[in-house]
DOLUM-177302 format. One line per field, with one value per residue (C-alpha): residue number from 1; residue in three letters; z negated, y, x negated. Coordinates in Angstrom, 1 decimal, padded with zeros to 4 digits. Layout:
# residues N
pos <- NUM,...
code <- ala,...
zz <- Z,...
yy <- Y,...
xx <- X,...
This chain:
# residues 639
pos <- 1,2,3,4,5,6,7,8,9,10,11,12,13,14,15,16,17,18,19,20,21,22,23,24,25,26,27,28,29,30,31,32,33,34,35,36,37,38,39,40,41,42,43,44,45,46,47,48,49,50,51,52,53,54,55,56,57,58,59,60,61,62,63,64,65,66,67,68,69,70,71,72,73,74,75,76,77,78,79,80,81,82,83,84,85,86,87,88,89,90,91,92,93,94,95,96,97,98,99,100,101,102,103,104,105,106,107,108,109,110,111,112,113,114,115,116,117,118,119,120,121,122,123,124,125,126,127,128,129,130,131,132,133,134,135,136,137,138,139,140,141,142,143,144,145,146,147,148,149,150,151,152,153,154,155,156,157,158,159,160,161,162,163,164,165,166,167,168,169,170,171,172,173,174,175,176,177,178,179,180,181,182,183,184,185,186,187,188,189,190,191,192,193,194,195,196,197,198,199,200,201,202,203,204,205,206,207,208,209,210,211,212,213,214,215,216,217,218,219,220,221,222,223,224,225,226,227,228,229,230,231,232,233,234,235,236,237,238,239,240,241,242,243,244,245,246,247,248,249,250,251,252,253,254,255,256,257,258,259,260,261,262,263,264,265,266,267,268,269,270,271,272,273,274,275,276,277,278,279,280,281,282,283,284,285,286,287,288,289,290,291,292,293,294,295,296,297,298,299,300,301,302,303,304,305,306,307,308,309,310,311,312,313,314,315,316,317,318,319,320,321,322,323,324,325,326,327,328,329,330,331,332,333,334,335,336,337,338,339,340,341,342,343,344,345,346,347,348,349,350,351,352,353,354,355,356,357,358,359,360,361,362,363,364,365,366,367,368,369,370,371,372,373,374,375,376,377,378,379,380,381,382,383,384,385,386,387,388,389,390,391,392,393,394,395,396,397,398,399,400,401,402,403,404,405,406,407,408,409,410,411,412,413,414,415,416,417,418,419,420,421,422,423,424,425,426,427,428,429,430,431,432,433,434,435,436,437,438,439,440,441,442,443,444,445,446,447,448,449,450,451,452,453,454,455,456,457,458,459,460,461,462,463,464,465,466,467,468,469,470,471,472,473,474,475,476,477,478,479,480,481,482,483,484,485,486,487,488,489,490,491,492,493,494,495,496,497,498,499,500,501,502,503,504,505,506,507,508,509,510,511,512,513,514,515,516,517,518,519,520,521,522,523,524,525,526,527,528,529,530,531,532,533,534,535,536,537,538,539,540,541,542,543,544,545,546,547,548,549,550,551,552,553,554,555,556,557,558,559,560,561,562,563,564,565,566,567,568,569,570,571,572,573,574,575,576,577,578,579,580,581,582,583,584,585,586,587,588,589,590,591,592,593,594,595,596,597,598,599,600,601,602,603,604,605,606,607,608,609,610,611,612,613,614,615,616,617,618,619,620,621,622,623,624,625,626,627,628,629,630,631,632,633,634,635,636,637,638,639
code <- met,trp,ser,val,ala,leu,his,thr,val,arg,asp,arg,trp,thr,leu,phe,ile,gly,ala,val,leu,ser,val,ala,leu,gly,val,ala,leu,val,gln,ser,ser,ser,val,leu,leu,val,ala,ala,asp,arg,ala,his,ala,ala,pro,gly,ala,thr,pro,ala,glu,ala,arg,ala,ile,arg,thr,ala,ala,asp,gly,val,thr,ser,leu,met,gly,ile,ser,ile,thr,leu,gly,leu,phe,leu,thr,val,phe,ile,ile,gly,ser,thr,leu,ala,phe,thr,val,val,glu,arg,arg,arg,glu,leu,ala,leu,leu,arg,leu,ser,gly,ala,ser,arg,arg,gln,val,arg,arg,leu,leu,val,gly,glu,gly,val,ile,val,gly,val,val,gly,thr,gly,leu,gly,ala,leu,ile,gly,pro,val,ala,thr,ala,val,glu,leu,arg,phe,val,his,arg,ala,gly,leu,asp,ala,ser,val,leu,asp,leu,arg,phe,pro,ser,trp,ile,leu,leu,val,asp,leu,gly,ala,gly,leu,gly,ser,ala,leu,ala,gly,val,leu,val,ala,ala,arg,arg,ala,gly,arg,val,arg,pro,leu,asp,ala,leu,arg,glu,thr,gly,thr,glu,ser,arg,val,met,thr,val,gly,arg,trp,thr,trp,gly,leu,leu,phe,gly,val,pro,ala,val,gly,gly,ala,leu,leu,val,gln,ser,ser,gly,asn,val,leu,thr,ser,val,leu,val,gly,leu,leu,val,ile,val,ala,gly,ser,val,ala,leu,gln,gln,leu,ser,pro,leu,val,val,pro,leu,val,ala,arg,ala,phe,ala,leu,pro,ala,arg,arg,his,val,leu,gly,glu,leu,ala,gln,ala,gly,met,arg,asp,gly,val,arg,arg,ser,ala,thr,thr,ala,gly,pro,val,ile,val,leu,val,gly,leu,val,val,gly,leu,leu,gly,ile,leu,ser,thr,gln,thr,glu,ala,thr,arg,val,glu,arg,ile,gln,gln,ser,ser,ala,asp,leu,val,val,val,ser,his,gly,asp,val,ser,asp,arg,ile,arg,ala,val,pro,gly,val,ala,val,val,asp,pro,glu,thr,asp,val,asp,val,pro,leu,gln,ala,pro,arg,ala,arg,gly,gly,trp,arg,pro,val,gly,ala,ala,leu,val,thr,ala,val,asp,pro,ala,gly,tyr,thr,arg,leu,thr,his,gln,pro,leu,asp,ser,gly,glu,leu,thr,ala,phe,ala,pro,gly,ser,ala,val,leu,gly,pro,ser,ala,leu,asp,asp,gly,leu,gly,asp,leu,thr,thr,val,arg,val,gly,gly,arg,gln,leu,glu,val,val,ala,arg,val,asp,thr,thr,ile,ala,gly,gly,ala,asp,val,leu,val,asp,arg,ala,asp,ile,pro,ala,ala,arg,leu,arg,his,ala,pro,thr,thr,thr,phe,val,glu,ile,ala,pro,gly,thr,pro,val,ala,asp,val,arg,arg,glu,leu,ala,gly,leu,gly,thr,val,ser,thr,val,ser,glu,trp,ala,asp,asp,leu,ala,arg,glu,gln,ser,thr,glu,asn,gly,ser,val,met,leu,ala,leu,ala,gly,leu,gly,gly,leu,tyr,ala,phe,leu,ser,leu,val,asn,ala,val,ala,val,gly,thr,ala,gln,arg,arg,arg,glu,phe,ala,val,ala,arg,val,thr,gly,ala,ser,arg,arg,gln,met,ile,ala,ala,val,ala,ile,glu,ser,leu,gly,val,gly,ala,ile,gly,ile,ala,leu,gly,ala,thr,val,val,ala,val,cys,met,leu,gly,ile,arg,his,gly,met,glu,ala,thr,leu,gly,val,pro,val,met,glu,ile,pro,trp,gly,leu,ala,ala,gly,leu,gly,ala,ala,val,leu,val,ala,gly,ala,ala,ala,ala,ala,ala,ala,gly,trp,ser,ala,thr,arg,asp,ala,pro,ile,arg,leu,val,ala,ala,arg,glu
zz <- 000.0,-000.4,003.3,004.0,001.6,003.4,006.8,005.4,004.1,007.3,009.7,007.6,006.2,006.3,003.5,001.2,002.1,-000.5,-003.3,-002.1,-002.2,-005.7,-007.0,-005.4,-007.0,-010.3,-010.3,-009.2,-012.0,-014.6,-013.4,-013.5,-016.8,-018.4,-017.3,-018.8,-022.0,-022.4,-021.7,-024.3,-026.9,-026.2,-026.6,-029.8,-031.0,-030.7,-033.8,-035.5,-034.0,-036.0,-037.4,-034.9,-032.0,-033.3,-033.7,-030.2,-028.7,-030.8,-029.8,-026.1,-026.4,-028.3,-025.6,-022.8,-024.7,-025.2,-021.5,-020.2,-022.5,-021.2,-017.7,-018.0,-019.7,-017.1,-014.2,-015.4,-016.2,-012.8,-011.0,-012.6,-012.3,-008.6,-007.7,-009.6,-008.0,-004.6,-004.5,-006.1,-003.3,-000.8,-002.0,-001.5,002.0,002.8,001.3,004.6,005.3,001.9,002.3,005.6,003.7,001.2,004.1,005.7,002.4,000.2,-003.5,-005.9,-007.4,-003.9,-003.2,-006.5,-005.7,-002.4,-004.2,-006.7,-003.9,-002.2,-005.5,-005.9,-002.4,-003.0,-006.3,-004.8,-001.8,-003.9,-006.5,-003.9,-002.4,-005.8,-006.8,-003.7,-004.3,-008.1,-007.9,-005.9,-008.6,-011.3,-009.5,-009.2,-012.9,-013.9,-012.1,-014.0,-017.3,-016.5,-015.5,-018.8,-020.6,-021.8,-021.5,-019.3,-019.6,-023.0,-021.4,-020.9,-017.5,-016.6,-014.8,-017.0,-015.0,-017.1,-015.6,-012.6,-014.8,-016.1,-012.5,-011.7,-014.8,-014.1,-010.5,-010.7,-014.0,-012.8,-009.5,-011.3,-013.9,-011.2,-009.2,-012.0,-011.9,-008.1,-008.0,-010.4,-008.2,-005.1,-006.7,-007.1,-003.4,-002.2,001.2,002.4,002.1,005.4,007.1,005.5,004.2,000.8,-002.3,-005.8,-004.5,-003.2,-006.8,-007.4,-011.2,-011.9,-015.4,-015.3,-014.6,-017.4,-019.8,-019.1,-018.9,-022.3,-023.8,-023.1,-023.3,-027.0,-028.4,-026.1,-027.5,-031.0,-030.6,-029.2,-032.3,-034.6,-033.0,-033.4,-037.1,-037.9,-039.6,-039.1,-036.0,-035.7,-035.9,-033.3,-030.9,-031.4,-031.1,-028.1,-026.3,-027.0,-025.6,-022.4,-021.7,-022.8,-021.3,-017.9,-017.6,-018.8,-016.3,-013.5,-014.2,-014.5,-011.6,-009.3,-011.4,-010.7,-007.0,-005.8,-008.0,-006.6,-003.1,-003.6,-004.9,-001.6,000.4,000.9,002.0,004.0,006.3,007.7,009.7,011.2,009.8,006.3,006.7,008.0,005.1,002.5,004.0,003.8,000.1,-000.8,001.0,000.4,-003.4,-004.1,-001.5,-003.0,-006.6,-005.6,-004.0,-006.9,-009.6,-009.4,-009.0,-012.4,-014.1,-012.5,-013.4,-016.9,-017.8,-016.1,-016.9,-020.3,-021.4,-020.2,-021.8,-025.2,-024.8,-023.8,-026.7,-029.2,-027.8,-028.1,-031.6,-032.5,-031.3,-033.4,-036.4,-036.3,-036.2,-039.1,-041.3,-041.1,-042.5,-041.0,-038.8,-036.6,-035.7,-034.9,-033.1,-033.2,-032.6,-036.1,-039.6,-039.4,-042.5,-044.5,-041.6,-041.2,-044.9,-044.5,-041.9,-043.3,-043.7,-044.0,-047.1,-047.0,-045.0,-044.5,-042.5,-041.4,-040.0,-038.9,-040.4,-039.3,-042.5,-043.5,-045.2,-047.4,-049.1,-052.2,-051.6,-053.6,-055.1,-055.8,-053.6,-050.7,-047.1,-044.3,-042.4,-039.0,-037.1,-039.8,-039.6,-042.5,-042.6,-044.9,-046.0,-048.6,-051.1,-052.1,-048.5,-047.4,-050.2,-049.4,-045.6,-044.9,-045.9,-045.4,-047.5,-050.1,-050.6,-054.0,-056.3,-056.5,-054.4,-057.6,-058.6,-055.3,-056.1,-055.7,-056.6,-055.4,-052.1,-050.5,-048.2,-044.9,-042.8,-040.8,-043.8,-044.0,-040.3,-040.7,-043.8,-046.3,-047.8,-051.3,-052.3,-055.6,-054.8,-051.6,-050.9,-048.5,-047.5,-050.4,-053.0,-054.8,-054.9,-056.8,-054.7,-056.2,-053.6,-050.3,-047.5,-046.0,-042.4,-039.7,-036.1,-035.2,-037.2,-038.5,-040.8,-042.8,-045.7,-046.7,-048.9,-050.4,-048.3,-051.5,-051.3,-047.8,-047.2,-045.7,-042.9,-041.6,-041.6,-040.1,-036.5,-036.5,-034.5,-036.9,-036.8,-039.2,-040.2,-041.2,-043.2,-042.9,-045.7,-045.7,-043.8,-041.8,-038.0,-036.6,-033.3,-035.2,-037.0,-033.9,-032.1,-034.9,-034.9,-031.1,-031.3,-033.6,-031.5,-029.6,-031.4,-031.1,-033.0,-034.5,-031.8,-029.0,-030.7,-030.9,-027.3,-026.1,-027.9,-026.5,-023.0,-023.3,-024.6,-021.8,-019.3,-020.8,-020.9,-017.3,-016.2,-018.0,-016.6,-013.2,-013.2,-014.5,-012.1,-009.2,-010.2,-010.7,-007.5,-005.5,-007.1,-006.4,-002.8,-002.3,-003.8,-001.8,001.5,000.7,-000.3,002.6,005.1,003.8,003.7,007.0,008.8,007.9,009.3,013.0,014.0,012.0,013.8,017.2,016.6,015.6,018.7,021.0,019.6,020.4,017.8,019.3,018.1,016.7,014.7,013.2,012.1,010.6,008.8,007.3,006.1,004.6,002.9,001.4,000.2,-001.6,-003.2,-004.3,-005.8,-007.8,-009.1,-010.1,-011.8,-013.9,-014.8,-015.8,-018.0,-020.0,-020.3,-021.5,-024.2,-025.4,-025.4,-027.2,-030.0,-030.3,-030.3,-033.3,-035.1,-034.4,-035.7,-038.9,-039.4,-038.3,-038.9,-035.2,-032.2,-029.9,-026.5,-023.4,-020.1,-017.4,-014.7,-012.2,-012.4,-012.4,-009.3,-007.5,-008.4,-007.3,-004.0,-003.3,-004.0,-001.7,001.1,000.8,000.7,003.7,005.7,005.0,005.9,009.1,010.1,009.3,011.1,014.2,014.1,013.6,016.6,019.2,020.8,023.1,021.1,023.5,022.8,019.0,018.9,019.3,017.4,013.8,011.8
yy <- 000.0,002.3,002.4,002.9,005.8,007.3,007.0,008.4,011.5,012.0,011.5,013.3,016.0,018.6,016.8,017.0,020.3,022.2,019.7,019.9,023.7,023.6,021.3,023.5,026.6,024.9,023.6,027.0,028.7,026.1,026.4,030.2,030.4,027.8,029.8,032.9,031.1,029.8,033.2,034.7,032.1,033.0,036.7,037.8,041.1,041.5,041.5,044.8,045.8,048.0,046.6,048.8,047.3,043.7,044.4,045.8,042.7,040.4,042.2,042.0,038.3,037.5,039.4,037.4,034.2,034.9,035.9,032.9,030.5,031.7,031.5,027.9,026.8,028.5,027.1,023.5,023.7,025.0,022.6,019.5,021.0,021.8,018.5,016.5,018.2,018.2,014.5,013.5,015.4,013.8,010.4,011.3,012.5,009.4,006.9,005.2,004.9,003.4,001.1,-000.2,-001.1,-003.0,-004.7,-005.8,-007.5,-004.8,-005.3,-002.6,-002.5,-002.0,000.9,002.5,001.9,003.6,006.8,006.7,006.3,009.4,011.3,010.3,011.5,014.7,015.1,014.5,016.7,019.5,019.2,019.6,022.5,024.1,023.7,025.6,028.5,028.6,031.3,033.5,032.9,033.9,037.2,037.9,037.1,039.3,042.2,041.4,041.3,044.8,046.2,044.8,047.2,044.5,045.0,042.2,043.3,041.6,038.2,035.8,034.4,031.1,028.0,024.9,021.7,020.0,022.4,020.1,017.3,019.7,020.4,016.7,016.0,018.9,018.1,014.3,014.6,017.1,015.1,011.8,013.4,014.8,011.6,009.2,010.1,010.0,006.6,005.2,006.5,005.1,001.7,001.7,002.1,-001.0,-002.7,-002.3,001.5,001.3,000.3,002.6,006.1,005.4,004.2,005.2,008.1,009.8,010.8,014.1,014.1,011.1,009.7,011.3,014.7,014.4,013.1,015.9,018.5,017.6,017.0,020.6,022.0,021.0,022.8,025.8,026.1,025.5,028.1,030.6,030.1,030.4,033.5,035.2,034.4,035.1,038.4,038.0,039.6,037.0,034.2,035.8,036.2,032.7,031.1,033.4,031.9,028.4,029.4,030.7,027.6,025.0,026.9,027.4,023.7,022.6,024.8,023.7,020.0,020.8,023.2,020.7,021.2,024.9,024.9,023.4,025.8,028.8,027.4,027.1,030.7,031.8,029.8,032.6,035.4,033.0,032.2,035.7,034.8,031.6,032.2,032.5,029.4,027.4,028.6,027.9,024.4,023.8,024.8,022.7,019.5,019.8,020.0,018.2,020.4,023.5,022.5,021.7,025.1,027.0,025.2,027.1,030.4,029.7,028.9,031.8,034.4,033.0,032.9,036.1,038.4,036.9,037.2,040.8,041.5,040.2,042.3,045.4,045.0,044.6,047.7,049.7,048.3,049.4,052.9,053.0,051.6,054.2,057.0,055.5,055.0,058.6,061.7,064.0,066.9,066.9,064.6,065.9,063.5,064.8,063.5,064.2,064.9,068.3,067.8,070.7,073.1,071.9,072.5,076.0,076.8,078.8,076.8,073.3,071.5,068.0,066.5,062.8,062.2,058.5,057.5,054.0,053.8,051.8,050.2,046.5,044.7,041.6,039.3,037.1,033.4,030.8,029.5,032.9,035.4,037.4,036.6,039.2,040.0,041.1,042.1,043.6,047.2,049.5,052.8,055.7,057.7,060.4,058.4,061.3,062.3,058.7,057.9,061.1,060.8,057.1,054.8,051.2,048.4,046.8,043.1,043.5,046.2,049.9,052.8,055.0,053.1,053.8,056.1,056.2,052.9,050.9,049.6,048.5,045.6,046.8,045.2,043.1,041.6,038.6,037.7,038.0,035.8,038.6,038.5,037.1,039.0,040.8,042.6,043.6,045.1,048.1,049.5,047.6,049.0,046.7,047.9,046.5,045.7,047.4,046.8,045.0,046.5,044.1,043.0,045.3,045.0,047.6,046.0,048.3,048.2,045.3,047.4,051.0,052.8,056.3,058.8,059.6,056.1,056.6,058.8,062.1,061.7,058.7,060.6,063.9,062.7,059.7,059.9,060.8,060.9,063.5,063.5,067.0,068.0,071.7,073.7,074.4,077.5,077.6,077.5,074.3,076.0,078.6,075.9,073.8,076.8,077.2,073.6,073.4,074.2,071.4,068.5,067.0,068.1,066.4,065.5,062.0,061.0,062.2,060.5,057.2,057.6,058.0,054.8,052.9,054.0,052.8,049.4,049.2,049.7,046.9,044.6,045.4,044.5,041.2,040.3,041.4,038.6,036.1,037.3,037.1,033.5,032.6,034.3,032.3,029.1,029.8,030.7,027.4,025.5,027.4,026.9,023.2,022.5,024.4,022.8,019.2,019.8,021.5,019.0,016.3,018.4,018.4,016.1,018.2,021.4,019.6,018.6,022.2,023.5,021.0,022.1,025.7,027.3,029.0,028.5,032.1,031.4,028.2,030.0,032.9,030.4,028.6,032.0,033.0,029.7,030.2,033.7,032.1,029.5,032.1,034.2,031.2,030.6,034.3,034.3,031.2,032.5,035.8,033.9,032.4,035.8,037.4,034.8,035.2,039.0,039.3,037.2,039.2,042.4,041.0,040.3,043.8,045.3,043.3,044.5,048.1,048.9,049.9,047.6,047.5,045.7,046.6,044.8,045.1,046.1,047.1,043.9,041.8,043.6,043.4,039.7,038.9,040.7,039.0,035.5,036.2,037.5,034.7,032.0,033.5,033.9,030.3,029.0,031.0,029.7,026.1,026.5,027.8,024.8,022.4,023.7,023.8,020.5,020.3,019.4,016.7,014.7,014.5,014.1,010.3,009.9,009.2,011.0
xx <- 000.0,-003.0,-003.6,000.1,000.0,-003.0,-001.3,002.0,000.3,-001.7,001.3,003.9,001.6,004.4,006.2,003.1,001.5,003.5,002.4,-001.2,-001.2,000.4,-002.3,-005.0,-003.6,-003.2,-006.8,-008.2,-006.2,-007.4,-011.0,-011.0,-009.2,-011.5,-014.5,-013.1,-012.1,-015.6,-017.0,-014.7,-015.8,-019.5,-018.8,-020.5,-021.9,-025.7,-027.8,-027.6,-024.2,-022.0,-018.7,-016.8,-018.8,-018.2,-014.5,-014.3,-016.0,-013.9,-010.7,-011.5,-012.4,-009.2,-007.2,-008.9,-008.3,-004.6,-004.1,-006.0,-004.2,-000.8,-002.2,-003.3,-000.1,002.1,000.0,000.0,003.7,004.6,002.2,003.8,007.2,006.9,005.1,007.7,010.7,009.1,008.2,011.5,013.3,011.0,012.0,015.7,015.0,012.9,015.4,016.1,012.4,011.7,014.6,013.1,010.0,012.0,013.9,010.6,009.5,008.0,008.6,009.7,006.2,004.7,007.0,006.1,002.5,003.0,004.3,001.5,-001.0,000.5,000.2,-003.4,-004.2,-002.4,-004.2,-007.7,-007.2,-005.7,-008.4,-011.1,-009.4,-008.8,-012.4,-013.5,-011.2,-011.8,-014.6,-012.2,-009.5,-012.1,-012.8,-009.1,-008.4,-011.4,-009.6,-006.4,-008.3,-009.7,-006.3,-004.9,-007.2,-009.6,-013.4,-014.6,-018.2,-018.5,-017.9,-020.8,-019.8,-021.4,-020.2,-020.6,-020.9,-018.2,-015.7,-015.6,-014.3,-011.6,-010.7,-010.4,-008.3,-006.0,-005.6,-005.1,-003.3,-000.7,-000.2,000.3,002.5,004.7,004.9,005.9,009.6,009.5,007.8,010.4,013.2,011.6,011.4,015.2,015.9,017.7,017.0,020.5,020.3,018.5,021.7,024.2,024.4,025.9,024.1,023.1,021.0,024.1,024.8,023.1,023.5,021.5,020.8,017.4,018.9,021.4,018.8,016.3,019.0,020.4,017.0,016.0,019.5,020.2,017.1,017.9,021.5,020.2,017.5,020.1,022.3,019.3,017.9,021.3,021.4,017.8,016.9,013.2,011.5,008.7,011.2,013.4,010.5,009.1,012.6,013.3,010.3,011.7,015.0,013.4,011.3,013.9,016.8,015.1,014.2,017.7,019.5,017.2,018.1,021.8,022.0,023.7,026.8,026.7,025.9,029.3,031.2,029.4,029.8,033.5,033.6,032.0,034.6,037.2,034.9,032.8,035.7,035.7,032.6,031.3,027.8,029.1,031.2,028.3,026.1,028.8,029.2,025.5,025.4,028.4,027.3,023.5,023.8,020.5,018.7,020.1,019.3,015.7,015.3,017.0,015.0,011.7,013.6,015.4,012.1,010.3,012.9,013.4,009.7,008.4,011.3,011.9,008.3,008.0,011.3,010.0,006.8,008.7,011.1,008.3,006.6,009.9,010.4,006.8,007.6,010.8,009.0,006.3,008.8,010.8,007.7,006.5,008.1,005.4,006.4,003.2,000.4,-003.1,-005.5,-009.1,-012.6,-013.6,-012.3,-010.6,-008.3,-009.8,-009.3,-005.7,-005.0,-006.2,-003.5,-000.6,002.6,000.9,002.2,000.9,-002.0,-002.7,-005.9,-006.4,-009.8,-010.9,-014.3,-017.3,-018.4,-019.1,-016.3,-016.8,-014.4,-015.1,-016.0,-014.1,-017.4,-018.9,-020.6,-019.4,-018.6,-018.7,-015.4,-016.7,-013.6,-011.4,-010.2,-010.9,-009.0,-009.8,-006.8,-005.9,-003.9,-001.6,-000.8,-000.5,002.0,004.0,004.2,004.0,006.8,005.8,007.3,005.0,004.6,003.0,001.6,002.2,000.7,000.7,-002.5,-004.2,-007.2,-011.0,-012.4,-009.4,-008.1,-004.8,-004.5,-002.9,-000.2,-002.8,-004.5,-002.2,-002.7,-006.5,-006.7,-007.1,-003.6,-004.4,-007.5,-007.9,-011.2,-013.1,-016.4,-016.4,-019.8,-021.4,-019.0,-016.6,-013.0,-010.1,-007.0,-004.0,-001.3,-000.6,001.5,004.0,003.5,004.9,005.7,003.1,000.4,-002.4,-005.4,-006.6,-007.8,-006.9,-009.5,-009.7,-011.7,-013.7,-015.2,-016.6,-019.7,-018.6,-021.1,-019.2,-015.9,-017.2,-017.4,-015.1,-011.8,-009.1,-005.3,-003.9,-000.2,001.0,004.1,005.1,006.5,010.2,011.1,007.9,008.5,007.0,006.1,003.9,002.0,001.6,000.0,-002.5,-003.4,-003.8,-007.5,-008.3,-007.1,-004.2,-001.0,002.3,005.4,005.6,008.1,005.7,002.8,004.7,005.8,002.2,001.1,004.1,003.3,-000.3,001.0,003.5,000.8,-001.2,001.8,002.7,-000.8,-000.7,002.7,001.7,-000.9,001.7,004.4,002.0,001.1,004.7,005.7,003.1,004.2,007.9,007.1,005.2,008.1,010.7,008.8,008.2,011.8,013.2,010.8,011.5,015.3,015.5,013.4,016.0,018.9,017.9,020.7,023.2,022.0,022.1,025.8,026.7,025.0,026.7,030.1,029.5,027.1,024.0,020.4,020.4,023.5,022.0,018.9,020.9,023.2,020.2,018.8,022.1,022.4,018.9,020.0,023.0,020.8,018.3,021.1,022.2,018.7,018.4,021.7,020.9,017.5,019.0,021.5,018.5,016.9,020.2,020.6,017.0,017.1,020.4,019.0,015.8,018.0,019.8,016.5,015.2,018.4,018.2,014.6,014.7,018.4,018.9,019.3,016.3,016.2,014.2,015.0,012.3,014.8,012.2,010.3,013.5,014.8,011.4,011.0,014.5,014.2,010.8,012.4,015.3,013.2,010.7,013.4,015.3,012.1,011.0,014.5,014.5,011.1,012.1,015.4,013.6,011.2,014.1,016.1,013.3,014.4,017.4,020.5,021.7,018.5,019.3,023.1,022.9,019.6,019.0,016.3
């Protein structure tokens, strides 16, 4: 059967080209992401680097690691998903061919071996091609890393030889994982199916589809209920991610139940024109074909739009939280400590300068001694001004005890493993921890210290954000004009808006990379599903043309049908996103007191339009190819 598999792939390469390209793209992505992950892991500050330099390098490396981790996960998931759905659809379209093999004496095991052999060939060819284009993918991902605001210059880029083994494992593994279900289905083809059109494969909603649909559908529904009742932001976000992934896969598996309903809904308006009626009939009768085409669209819209929706909502929630937690009237961002000059301005009542300081931080060891904390953020504040103008919930302690010689653990301390300390050493000076700020959406410092505990020379030229409260009755505009020469002056709302715009730009760059990847995968899957499905409809097209339809009408009908199927996929993907975002909105409202939800309408519209155009173009090209032969030659023939 191995030689038969080789001949099948060679002779009917159009059935497998989409799977080969999917494997190649997945391998290239895994290779480039693995190289960048290794480079990020090797990124360390040079001996003698300051804590700020070490923190900057670690932050950039962590950002690269997170982005590459998401990229690998999405790439492998889509590769296995597309290969599995493509080969499963191919088995359905080749049912008569496989039945002929059974009729000529091939056993179920041999037929399954044939499919596995085809998967191995697809995996090997795709792995080789992916390994060749891997360096190009690395260069592209480096550009995305740079656009995401991460410093790629700190990465130690080298190509370890063991990456080739990772390529082979990713390529062959994804191909074999995708082909297993198809091989099992091929083994169930009966010999008599070669002589008739009916059989078990005529059932679109197979046991496998019901099983996988319910297996992912149950946690998706449970997650949707949980996220609606959760009052914790982190829980809402994590469960929202579960809803997106599980719900997308569940709707993809159960989409054959939806396609006929939507096709019937199109029936009345479709009758107004012959092209619409042909497209509606194609959607209604080719349920499996439509479901295979809509599947990657559902997953693509759900993952990309859902992930960016979560990030955008977090960014907006951070902006709202910053405004809520400050009672200042103005914010001055300066390149040095100008708090004394601000206090001298008439009408200024309270000043809270906050400076991220470049000093060593140490935490006590369990067995005695001190350990350095390299990437922690230490912020020097004025305790009186901070207590007056900043209103963050405390997890323990009291800010009234915050004074020289003491410290407060900031909102990021718990995430960085510093949440249970009673003492810290900052710049060689031991400070008692008197309080711990609860975690916030925006994050912040790991440790807050009194400015009196930091040498003045370190504060004099360090970038400082100063929050200013104006005395009652003093015009804000007058004070703002006086402060204009000391730095960038804005209201708290304007300051929070600027930070949110910076974060949105970074999020957009990250999701641009993921959307580009997902879009390319969806395009490959659309082209492959349309090409395979249309190639098997030549006799159908010929009959329609003999009865009066023109070639141009058939091509247009196929394109319209693809638009309808794409719209179904977009609608189902949008349903998953809506459920997820409504749950996160509830979690944000429980935390902040106001509902927060940001939908990336621009990305969603652009992605939907790209999917529709790509599907229609692929369908038109496949329809043109399938109608090149004279119809009279195919009317009496069997594909």
